[in-house]
N, C-alpha and C positions, 0 to 999 in steps of 0.2 A: 705402181701408183701408190701414194701414201694412204695409210688407213688411220682413221681417227676414232677415238673412244669418246662417246657421248655419255656422260654420267649424270643421272637424274638425282637431285638432292631435294629432300622434303616434299612439299606439295600437300595441299589440303585434301582431306577425305571428302568424298561426295556425300551430300546430305540425303540422297535417296538412291535407290537402285536405278531408277530411270536416269538420273543425272550422271551416275557412274557409267551407265551404258552409253549415254550420249558422248561423254568424254572419251571412252575407249574407242568409239566409232571414229571420232575426229582424229585420234592418235593413229589408228590403223590406216585411215585415209592418208594421213601425212606420210607414214612409212611406205605405203603403196606408191605414193607420188614420187618417191626417191628411186624407184626402179632398181636397176642393177647396182646402184651405189651402196645399197644395204648389204653388208656382209653377214652380220648377225643382228637380226631385229630384236624386238622387245624381249629383254631379259630381266624380269622383275626378281628382286631378292627378298628373302624372308628368313627368319630364325637365325639371324646373324650372331655369331659368337666372337668375342675378342680375346686374343691370347697376348698377355703382357710379356715383357722380356724375362720376368722371373718365373714364367710358366703358369701364372694365375689365369684362369679362364673366367670371363664375365659373360653372362647370357644376354648381351645387348651390344649394339653397335656404338662406336665412339664417333661415328659420322652420321650424316643424314642420308647416306647413299641408299636409294631405293631400287635402283636398277641401272641398266646400261644398254647401249646400242653401239655397234661398230659399223662405220661407213667407210667407203673408199672414194676419194675425190682428189683433185689435183693440187689443192693448197689449203692451208689453214683458213684463209679468207673464204674459200668456197665452203669449207666445213662449218664455219661460223654463220655464213649466210643461210645454209641449209637448216642449221640448228635454231636460228632465230625464229623460224616458222613453226617450231614444234609446239603443239597444243599443251604440253606439260607446263609451259610458262603461264598459261591461262588459269591454272589452278594454284598459283602462288609458289610453284616450284622454281628452283634454280638449276642451271645446267652448266657443267664443266665440260670443256672440249680439250682433249689432249691428243697429240700425234703419237701413234704407236710405233715403237722402235723394234726392228727385228734384232734379236740377239744372235751373235755368231754361235755356230756349233749346234 
């Protein structure tokens, strides 16, 4: 069955610890509702470094990627339908969905 990478971009910071906890709870409920479709759940990212072609390292990201999830479902349409329900969208975030390709060898 195909796997899909859900990439979280941007999103607003919570204005209080309580609001942050409420959002995390909604997000975890969403992940739980996906059951066995979730291959690799909540994977937040931090301390991103960027390496340019000339070898220069910059201590920041050149994208707004803040994390990812991998799901397994039968089609891109299904992956998009699942992702449209993600609470990350409620905090002003954007989400990209890509089909993962197995490389030979």
